[in-house]
VOBA-1610 file (N, C-alpha, C; in pm, whole numbers, padded with zeros to 5 digits, always signed):
BEGIN
Met+07289+10492+13332Met+07285+10486+13187Met+07358+10587+13092Asn+07320+10695+13107Asn+07397+10791+13044Asn+07528+10802+13067Phe+07561+10772+13187Phe+07740+10793+13232Phe+07783+10661+13170Leu+07717+10534+13135Leu+07790+10428+13045Leu+07804+10464+12924Lys+07689+10549+12849Lys+07682+10598+12748Lys+07816+10671+12691Ile+07836+10801+12787Ile+07951+10885+12810Ile+08082+10821+12819Leu+08078+10721+12902Leu+08222+10636+12921Leu+08246+10566+12787Lys+08134+10513+12720Lys+08185+10434+12621Lys+08232+10510+12506Lys+08154+10608+12483Lys+08180+10715+12354Lys+08323+10785+12375Thr+08348+10829+12517Thr+08501+10924+12554Thr+08577+10817+12590Val+08581+10670+12616Val+08717+10622+12636Val+08699+10493+12538Ile+08610+10417+12509Ile+08609+10330+12432Ile+08619+10346+12275Asp+08529+10424+12260Asp+08487+10458+12139Asp+08608+10535+12085Ser+08689+10588+12149Ser+08743+10709+12102Ser+08916+10640+12090Gln+08920+10512+12103Gln+09033+10421+12084Gln+09137+10455+12221Ile+09075+10524+12299Ile+09198+10553+12425Ile+09214+10398+12503Tyr+09098+10349+12487Tyr+09096+10234+12597Tyr+09171+10093+12529Val+09165+10076+12403Val+09246+09975+12348Val+09376+10022+12354Ser+09416+10117+12325Ser+09555+10177+12337Ser+09640+10178+12442Ala+09558+10193+12564Ala+09584+10193+12689Ala+09614+10043+12724Met+09521+09962+12676Met+09525+09797+12718Met+09664+09740+12651Gly+09671+09783+12528Gly+09775+09746+12451Gly+09932+09762+12539Thr+09935+09869+12588Thr+10035+09985+12615Thr+10067+09873+12772Leu+09987+09856+12836Leu+09960+09807+12931Leu+10044+09640+12941Phe+10007+09593+12816Phe+10048+09468+12774Phe+10212+09496+12761Ala+10252+09597+12674Ala+10371+09605+12677Ala+10450+09610+12817Val+10364+09685+12856Val+10460+09765+12997Val+10465+09599+13120Phe+10392+09491+13096Phe+10400+09354+13158Phe+10546+09291+13113Phe+10570+09328+12980Phe+10673+09232+12918Phe+10806+09336+12953Met+10784+09477+12962Met+10893+09554+13001Met+10953+09518+13125Lys+10859+09529+13199Lys+10905+09479+13385Lys+10962+09372+13370Glu+10934+09251+13304Glu+10980+09106+13341Glu+11117+09141+13252Gln+11164+09188+13164Gln+11268+09207+13103Gln+11352+09313+13174Glu+11302+09400+13259Glu+11372+09489+13334Glu+11414+09598+13204Thr+11306+09641+13151Thr+11356+09748+13044Thr+11240+09863+13060Phe+11178+09867+13167Phe+11075+09947+13165Phe+11118+10119+13202Arg+11078+10193+13108Arg+11126+10351+13102Arg+10973+10423+13060Tyr+10941+10548+13130Tyr+10838+10607+13084Tyr+10813+10632+12951Pro+10943+10716+12899Pro+10930+10741+12763Pro+10888+10636+12667Thr+10921+10511+12655Thr+10905+10396+12571Thr+10779+10379+12588Val+10711+10389+12729Val+10555+10372+12750Val+10464+10470+12704Leu+10542+10588+12668Leu+10451+10701+12623Leu+10453+10664+12463Leu+10578+10649+12407Leu+10588+10599+12290Leu+10473+10504+12205Ile+10464+10402+12300Ile+10389+10291+12241Ile+10266+10331+12247Phe+10199+10424+12377Phe+10078+10439+12389Phe+10026+10553+12269Ile+10098+10644+12225Ile+10083+10724+12112Ile+10078+10656+11968Thr+10191+10559+11981Thr+10187+10444+11849Thr+10045+10391+11844Tyr+10007+10287+11939Tyr+09875+10268+11919Tyr+09759+10367+11901Phe+09761+10435+11969Phe+09634+10561+11981Phe+09632+10605+11817Ser+09763+10652+11763Ser+09722+10687+11642Ser+09699+10615+11530Gly+09713+10497+11545Gly+09711+10392+11461Gly+09568+10333+11451Tyr+09527+10341+11596Tyr+09347+10299+11576Tyr+09287+10424+11534Leu+09318+10495+11562Leu+09233+10632+11474Leu+09230+10670+11349Tyr+09365+10623+11302Tyr+09373+10640+11144Tyr+09272+10510+11086Thr+09260+10391+11169Thr+09215+10275+11100Thr+09046+10328+11108Lys+09023+10378+11200Lys+08867+10406+11253Lys+08824+10527+11153Tyr+08908+10618+11126Tyr+08845+10758+11092Tyr+08899+10788+10945Gln+08950+10704+10877Gln+08984+10709+10701Gln+08923+10742+10612Tyr+08769+10680+10648Tyr+08682+10681+10559Tyr+08584+10769+10617Thr+08624+10860+10696Thr+08546+10979+10765Thr+08556+11120+10717Lys+08454+11211+10739Lys+08510+11340+10706Lys+08620+11398+10791His+08618+11303+10900His+08751+11389+11000His+08889+11327+10968Phe+08884+11232+10865Phe+09013+11182+10813Phe+09160+11314+10835Leu+09112+11413+10715Leu+09245+11502+10748Leu+09268+11561+10866Lys+09167+11598+10949Lys+09232+11633+11069Lys+09281+11505+11194Ile+09278+11365+11139Ile+09335+11260+11194Ile+09450+11274+11140Leu+09494+11290+11013Leu+09603+11273+10947Leu+09695+11371+11001Ala+09631+11500+11024Ala+09755+11597+11069Ala+09784+11561+11241Leu+09692+11489+11301Leu+09724+11448+11458Leu+09793+11358+11436Asn+09827+11234+11335Asn+09902+11148+11335Asn+10076+11196+11281Ala+10047+11291+11196Ala+10178+11360+11183Ala+10238+11417+11299Val+10153+11482+11378Val+10222+11539+11488Val+10253+11459+11575Ala+10175+11300+11613Ala+10197+11204+11699Ala+10339+11157+11634Gly+10352+11130+11508Gly+10479+11112+11441Gly+10603+11153+11459Ile+10592+11296+11490Ile+10706+11400+11528Ile+10727+11341+11682Ile+10640+11353+11741Ile+10682+11332+11899Ile+10721+11223+11919Cys+10689+11095+11876Cys+10736+10967+11863Cys+10878+10962+11819Ala+10904+11009+11719Ala+11047+11029+11672Ala+11170+11109+11760Phe+11101+11212+11824Phe+11148+11302+11922Phe+11181+11208+12039Leu+11071+11140+12084Leu+11088+11042+12216Leu+11237+10913+12202Ile+11214+10872+12056Ile+11311+10764+12036Ile+11443+10830+11997Ile+11458+10944+11962Ile+11616+10994+11932Ile+11641+11067+12073His+11589+11124+12151His+11611+11159+12262His+11637+11080+12373Asn+11592+10961+12347Asn+11585+10856+12472Asn+11648+10720+12443His+11658+10667+12302His+11696+10578+12282His+11803+10589+12181Asn+11771+10531+12016Asn+11914+10519+11909Asn+11827+10491+11787Glu+11898+10512+11682Glu+11842+10500+11545Glu+11797+10364+11522Ile+11864+10264+11603Ile+11824+10122+11585Ile+11667+10101+11630Arg+11640+10181+11731Arg+11491+10191+11794Arg+11397+10259+11715Leu+11430+10359+11623Leu+11353+10448+11542Leu+11324+10367+11421Leu+11422+10273+11353Leu+11421+10202+11260Leu+11301+10100+11308Lys+11311+10030+11404Lys+11213+09967+11450Lys+11067+10005+11449Trp+11090+10094+11510Trp+10935+10191+11550Trp+10890+10187+11403Phe+10949+10262+11291Phe+10921+10274+11171Phe+10854+10187+11095Ile+10934+10046+11088Ile+10898+09905+11050Ile+10708+09903+11107Ile+10732+09889+11248Ile+10595+09874+11321Ile+10479+09970+11229Val+10512+10073+11231Val+10401+10186+11196Val+10393+10096+11044Val+10475+10097+10929Val+10446+10033+10831Val+10356+09927+10813Leu+10378+09867+10902Leu+10313+09738+10913Leu+10138+09747+10958Gly+10130+09844+11049Gly+09998+09893+11060Gly+09950+09977+10964Leu+10019+10051+10875Leu+09934+10101+10767Leu+09905+09972+10647Leu+09991+09904+10650Leu+09961+09770+10536Leu+09829+09710+10601Tyr+09757+09679+10703Tyr+09688+09658+10770Tyr+09541+09700+10729Asn+09558+09818+10715Asn+09413+09887+10658Asn+09462+10023+10626Ser+09448+10050+10495Ser+09469+10167+10437Ser+09391+10236+10270Phe+09330+10335+10275Phe+09251+10310+10167Phe+09351+10338+10045Phe+09453+10336+10065Phe+09530+10415+09920Phe+09572+10282+09891Leu+09575+10138+09924Leu+09607+10031+09881Leu+09466+09964+09828Asp+09522+09878+09697Asp+09420+09825+09639Asp+09388+09697+09730Val+09493+09604+09786Val+09445+09523+09869Val+09553+09522+09999Tyr+09459+09525+10103Tyr+09518+09549+10212Tyr+09510+09459+10339Ile+09561+09414+10426Ile+09580+09281+10536Ile+09436+09262+10539Arg+09375+09336+10599Arg+09225+09347+10629Arg+09122+09286+10526Lys+09149+09300+10439Lys+09061+09240+10312Lys+09121+09107+10271Ile+09219+09023+10359Ile+09276+08921+10295Ile+09182+08805+10389Pro+09121+08701+10337Pro+09036+08617+10442Pro+09150+08555+10519Leu+09085+08567+10681Leu+09154+08486+10774Leu+09311+08504+10834Leu+09323+08628+10730Leu+09461+08657+10793Leu+09476+08799+10919Lys+09358+08831+10898Lys+09377+08967+10990Lys+09416+08937+11135Val+09347+08794+11172Val+09363+08789+11330Val+09511+08754+11348Phe+09591+08683+11263Phe+09733+08672+11269Phe+09820+08796+11281Tyr+09788+08905+11144Tyr+09831+09000+11116Tyr+09838+09098+11290Val+09704+09079+11350Val+09742+09201+11448Val+09784+09146+11576Gly+09806+08995+11581Gly+09890+08935+11658Gly+10048+08944+11627Leu+10061+08954+11504Leu+10221+08995+11487Leu+10283+09158+11500Val+10191+09256+11488Val+10204+09363+11517Val+10247+09386+11657Trp+10124+09346+11769Trp+10141+09352+11889Trp+10241+09271+11945Ala+10297+09185+11891Ala+10392+09086+11965Ala+10533+09159+11896Leu+10545+09205+11800Leu+10685+09309+11769Leu+10698+09407+11836Val+10594+09460+11894Val+10618+09575+11981Val+10653+09516+12106Asn+10629+09405+12181Asn+10644+09344+12295Asn+10793+09272+12296Ser+10855+09232+12183Ser+10940+09158+12180Ser+11067+09223+12112Trp+11033+09325+12055Trp+11134+09386+11967Trp+11157+09530+12007Leu+11046+09589+11976Leu+11067+09754+11992Leu+11121+09757+12145Thr+11073+09682+12240Thr+11099+09765+12361Thr+11249+09703+12411Leu+11292+09614+12326Leu+11412+09492+12402Leu+11546+09556+12306Pro+11641+09531+12360Pro+11762+09558+12283Pro+11757+09472+12145Glu+11739+09314+12213Glu+11736+09225+12099Glu+11623+09136+12121Phe+11584+09097+12017Phe+11466+09020+11949Phe+11455+08920+12068Ser+11342+08891+12137Ser+11321+08788+12214Ser+11178+08721+12149Leu+11216+08570+12103Leu+11128+08496+12078Leu+11036+08409+12158Pro+11065+08377+12295Pro+10941+08371+12384Pro+10853+08479+12410Ile+10898+08560+12432Ile+10803+08697+12456Ile+10691+08728+12308Phe+10791+08700+12190Phe+10727+08701+12093Phe+10613+08592+12067Leu+10636+08490+12119Leu+10540+08380+12097Leu+10409+08381+12183Val+10418+08420+12277Val+10364+08454+12421Val+10254+08560+12344Ser+10311+08665+12354Ser+10229+08778+12252Ser+10152+08728+12132Phe+10196+08678+12056Phe+10148+08666+11929Phe+10021+08545+11954Phe+10033+08417+12009Phe+09927+08367+12032Phe+09829+08393+12116Phe+09844+08474+12241Phe+09758+08541+12302Phe+09673+08623+12245Ile+09713+08743+12194Ile+09647+08821+12122Ile+09583+08785+12000Thr+09642+08689+11934Thr+09552+08632+11798Thr+09430+08584+11863Ala+09462+08506+11989Ala+09300+08466+12032Ala+09217+08541+12075Leu+09261+08670+12106Leu+09201+08801+12173Leu+09104+08847+12034Val+09164+08825+11914Val+09095+08893+11841Val+09014+08820+11776Leu+08985+08656+11789Leu+08895+08549+11752Leu+08745+08608+11813Pro+08738+08633+11923Pro+08603+08697+11966Pro+08561+08819+11866Phe+08620+08903+11827Phe+08553+09000+11723Phe+08529+08977+11633Asp+08577+08853+11557Asp+08520+08820+11449Asp+08395+08739+11481Ile+08405+08685+11616Ile+08256+08616+11616Ile+08161+08715+11634Arg+08186+08868+11685Arg+08092+08976+11690Arg+08074+09031+11549Asp+08156+09018+11451Asp+08130+09086+11359Asp+08100+09000+11215Met+08047+08851+11267Met+08043+08757+11170Met+07935+08806+11058Asn+07810+08858+11093Asn+07732+08890+11016Asn+07758+09031+10921Ser+07838+09116+10950Ser+07861+09229+10884Ser+07978+09187+10806Asp+08100+09108+10842Asp+08204+09131+10771Asp+08191+09080+10658Thr+08260+09149+10550Thr+08283+09130+10390Thr+08352+09013+10352Val+08439+08970+10451Val+08566+08871+10397Val+08540+08744+10488Gln+08585+08663+10470Gln+08587+08509+10532Gln+08684+08533+10646Thr+08616+08473+10738Thr+08659+08482+10858Thr+08646+08345+10969Phe+08710+08305+11049Phe+08692+08157+11098Phe+08562+08155+11139Pro+08490+08232+11216Pro+08342+08213+11242Pro+08227+08195+11158Lys+08263+08238+11037Lys+08179+08213+10922Lys+08240+08105+10863Leu+08378+08073+10868Leu+08414+07920+10796Leu+08411+07815+10867Ile+08412+07840+11001Ile+08387+07681+11075Ile+08325+07697+11200Gly+08243+07806+11196Gly+08161+07826+11285Gly+08207+07866+11422Val+08110+07934+11511Val+08128+08014+11644Val+08232+07933+11737Gln+08164+07814+11781Gln+08235+07683+11829Gln+08379+07662+11830Asn+08381+07615+11699Asn+08512+07579+11656Asn+08603+07680+11658Thr+08555+07819+11635Thr+08649+07931+11630Thr+08695+07946+11796Lys+08618+07933+11891Lys+08641+07935+12010Lys+08705+07812+12063Tyr+08738+07690+12017Tyr+08845+07634+12027Tyr+08964+07637+11986Ile+08975+07697+11856Ile+09097+07750+11841Ile+09173+07891+11937Ala+09090+07940+11944Ala+09109+08063+12059Ala+09175+07982+12176Tyr+09065+07901+12260Tyr+09112+07817+12370Tyr+09276+07774+12347Leu+09300+07686+12245Leu+09403+07625+12199Leu+09525+07732+12220Leu+09509+07870+12155Leu+09622+07975+12132Leu+09628+08011+12278Val+09526+08047+12361Val+09594+08087+12512Val+09660+08005+12578Phe+09619+07870+12564Phe+09688+07731+12612Phe+09854+07752+12599Val+09858+07749+12470Val+09990+07759+12433Val+10089+07855+12484Ser+10010+07980+12481Ser+10070+08127+12524Ser+10106+08088+12672Ile+10005+08055+12759Ile+10027+07976+12880Ile+10167+07930+12922Ile+10181+07812+12849Ile+10273+07710+12848Ile+10388+07773+12818Ile+10411+07847+12724Ile+10520+07918+12703Ile+10589+08021+12803Ala+10481+08082+12842Ala+10527+08172+12943Ala+10534+08121+13091Ile+10489+07986+13105Ile+10523+07919+13233Ile+10666+07892+13227Phe+10727+07851+13079Phe+10872+07790+13098Phe+10993+07911+13057Asn+10903+08037+13039Asn+11029+08125+13016Asn+11012+08265+13072Leu+10905+08258+13170Leu+10886+08428+13217Leu+10947+08372+13365Lys+10982+08470+13425Lys+10992+08464+13563Lys+10897+08423+13669Phe+10879+08355+13781Phe+10780+08311+13816Phe+10652+08372+13848Ile+10668+08498+13919Ile+10596+08592+13931Ile+10491+08640+13817Tyr+10552+08702+13710Tyr+10511+08692+13581Tyr+10450+08577+13529Ala+10499+08474+13506Ala+10423+08345+13465Ala+10286+08355+13577Ala+10274+08346+13676Ala+10179+08333+13781Ala+10065+08426+13721Ala+10094+08553+13678Ala+10035+08654+13655Ala+09950+08647+13519Phe+10037+08577+13440Phe+09972+08545+13282Phe+09884+08401+13318Phe+09915+08354+13389Phe+09836+08215+13407Phe+09686+08246+13461Leu+09701+08349+13549Leu+09555+08390+13598Leu+09485+08455+13485Ser+09543+08547+13402Ser+09506+08601+13328Ser+09419+08512+13214Gly+09479+08400+13183Gly+09458+08312+13107Gly+09353+08231+13107Ile+09329+08204+13275Ile+09197+08144+13330Ile+09062+08253+13288Ile+09095+08405+13301Ile+08977+08475+13314Ile+08941+08520+13171Thr+09077+08477+13073Thr+09037+08493+12922Thr+08944+08385+12873Tyr+08986+08257+12927Tyr+08886+08146+12861Tyr+08746+08160+12920Phe+08709+08210+13018Phe+08587+08256+13100Phe+08510+08359+12962Leu+08609+08472+12927Leu+08524+08550+12862Leu+08506+08518+12708Ile+08610+08423+12672Ile+08595+08377+12528Ile+08480+08292+12533Tyr+08481+08200+12634Tyr+08345+08112+12620Tyr+08219+08190+12604Phe+08213+08294+12683Phe+08094+08370+12678Phe+08065+08450+12575Ser+08154+08453+12444Ser+08122+08549+12347Ser+08028+08474+12250Glu+07949+08570+12236Glu+07825+08550+12109Glu+07814+08651+12049Asn+07764+08643+11939Asn+07726+08735+11796Asn+07624+08840+11879Lys+07546+08765+11976Lys+07436+08875+12002Lys+07494+08928+12121Arg+07584+08923+12170Arg+07598+09018+12330Arg+07657+09150+12246Asp+07611+09266+12353Asp+07637+09404+12311Asp+07779+09417+12291Asp+07802+09532+12217Asp+07945+09573+12180Asp+08023+09576+12295Ala+07994+09652+12393Ala+08052+09660+12546Ala+08140+09532+12588Tyr+08076+09422+12570Tyr+08128+09315+12618Tyr+08279+09269+12543Phe+08274+09334+12432Phe+08388+09316+12340Phe+08492+09405+12370Ser+08448+09520+12353Ser+08495+09637+12348Ser+08565+09700+12494Phe+08501+09625+12575Phe+08561+09631+12738Phe+08589+09523+12797Gly+08539+09406+12766Gly+08554+09294+12832Gly+08671+09172+12761Ile+08683+09182+12673Ile+08795+09121+12557Ile+08883+09206+12564Glu+08890+09332+12546Glu+08979+09437+12526Glu+09083+09441+12663Thr+08986+09424+12755Thr+09080+09445+12901Thr+09168+09303+12939Cys+09175+09214+12837Cys+09237+09086+12894Cys+09393+09094+12865Ser+09397+09166+12758Ser+09530+09211+12750Ser+09599+09292+12852Ala+09539+09354+12933Ala+09589+09438+13032Ala+09595+09356+13179Leu+09534+09223+13195Leu+09524+09139+13295Leu+09655+09076+13344Pro+09763+09078+13266Pro+09882+09022+13300Pro+09947+09143+13386Phe+09940+09224+13356Phe+09996+09371+13439Phe+09939+09348+13568Leu+09789+09386+13545Leu+09690+09400+13684Leu+09711+09276+13785Phe+09742+09189+13729Phe+09772+09048+13835Phe+09897+09067+13912Leu+09977+09108+13811Leu+10107+09137+13853Leu+10127+09241+13974Leu+10069+09347+13942Leu+10039+09453+14075Leu+10019+09395+14192Ile+09871+09320+14164Ile+09798+09265+14287Ile+09910+09148+14379Met+09984+09074+14274Met+10065+08983+14332Met+10190+09062+14402Glu+10240+09165+14356Glu+10373+09214+14423Glu+10328+09327+14535Tyr+10173+09346+14533Tyr+10119+09421+14650Tyr+10121+09345+14747Phe+10059+09196+14709Phe+10053+09132+14879Phe+10190+09031+14884
//
């Protein structure tokens, strides 16, 4: 039990886990598009990690330290882009960072997270832009749509988890838990269909298997479940396409 608590505190609560899952989701599409590069992987991880730290700690006494850490991370990211890519990639990265700041920043009177029902779509938008725009020479609409629908579906169970503590209107509070799950099922289904028709066979198969596991995890999402179910179980869904790809390539 102590080991699990330490694991949760050091890996999940530290935002390392969600950042790694988002990075592996991007790696899946980078492999499919044959644009995989280690500097880009590092860039994505640092961007996600910095963003989630900023969101979590901006109202705490640690905020100035996090702000300093983010400044250093920003310099590292800019160096990675300039050294390995071009100014266009730097502009793409900057726009995505700004979109992240608009999601939840204390200096804004109204930020995205405060707008009823918009949060789930906005998170899907930012993750989709990373996969379909930041990592590719040209914007890919199919990858954007696959990512957008899938990630939006994964955010909905977190709204189920937080429905008793959220101060803004969310889908579970508005239409109930079961109807929220139906929306999540539909979004996953649409993302799978788009993946089947647009990704290479082995990638489409890996995504299809990931969708099946995701359906089960959404089905068992309940407000009464432990936070680890969502922070570990649901978060892992975004890495499943890459993990299934590794298994299929190995065998």
